[in-house]
N, C-alpha and C positions, 0 to 999 in steps of 0.2 A: 663243505671242507672250508678252513678257518684257517691255517695257514700255506704260503706257499710252498713249503718243501711235501705238498701234500699233492701235489700234481703229478709230478712222475707216475708216483702208483695208481693215480686217475686215469691218468694217459692209456697206460697197459691196460686195464679194467676198458676200454672204449674203445682204441682199438680192437681187441677182440670183439665189443659186439658191432662194430661198424664193418671187420670182414666177416659175418654172418649178416650184412646187408640190413642191420637193426639200426634206429635212431637210441641217444641215450641223451636223457636233460641233467642238469645239476639243479636242483630248487632249493631255493633261495628260501630260508626259516629262519625267526627270530626265538629261539627258544625262552625270552624272556627269562621269569623267576627259576626254573628250571633250570637254568644253565650254573657251570660250577665255576667259579673263580678261578681255578686249576687251567680250564681251559683258558678263560679272555683276560687273566690280571686284572682284571676290574670286579669287583661286585654288581650281583645283577640286581636288573630293577624290572618293576613289573607295572603296570596300569594302574593298580592301587596295591596299597596297602596288606593287601590277602595274604597269608604266609603258605609258603609252598616251601618245608624241611628247613621252618626258622627262618628264609630268607624273604624278601627284598623289602628293601623302602623303597616307597611309594614313589615313582617318577612324577615330576615335576611338569607340566603344561612345553615350558622349554625346552628340560631334557627332552622328551618326547620328541616335540619340532627336531630336535638335535640327532635324532636314533633317525627320524623320519628322513631327515637330510642326510642324512650318512649312509644311506641304503642306498637314496637314488644315485649319490657321488658313484658309488662302487658298481652299481647297472651301467651308467653312463661312460 
């Protein structure tokens, strides 16, 4: 999930799973250089300059720290 508008459809799905007395989780995942700008609105970055479908640029040490902090802020 990458937008709040996705919550409603996922709630329907999870409610059905819970009615069957099962559990479900949402796994956090960073797609790195495989993500599309159409999804994030930003240029993709990766841990190195190795290309995947013509992208990305290499993320700097500071940029990597900012990504980690953004994930932590989201979790907390």
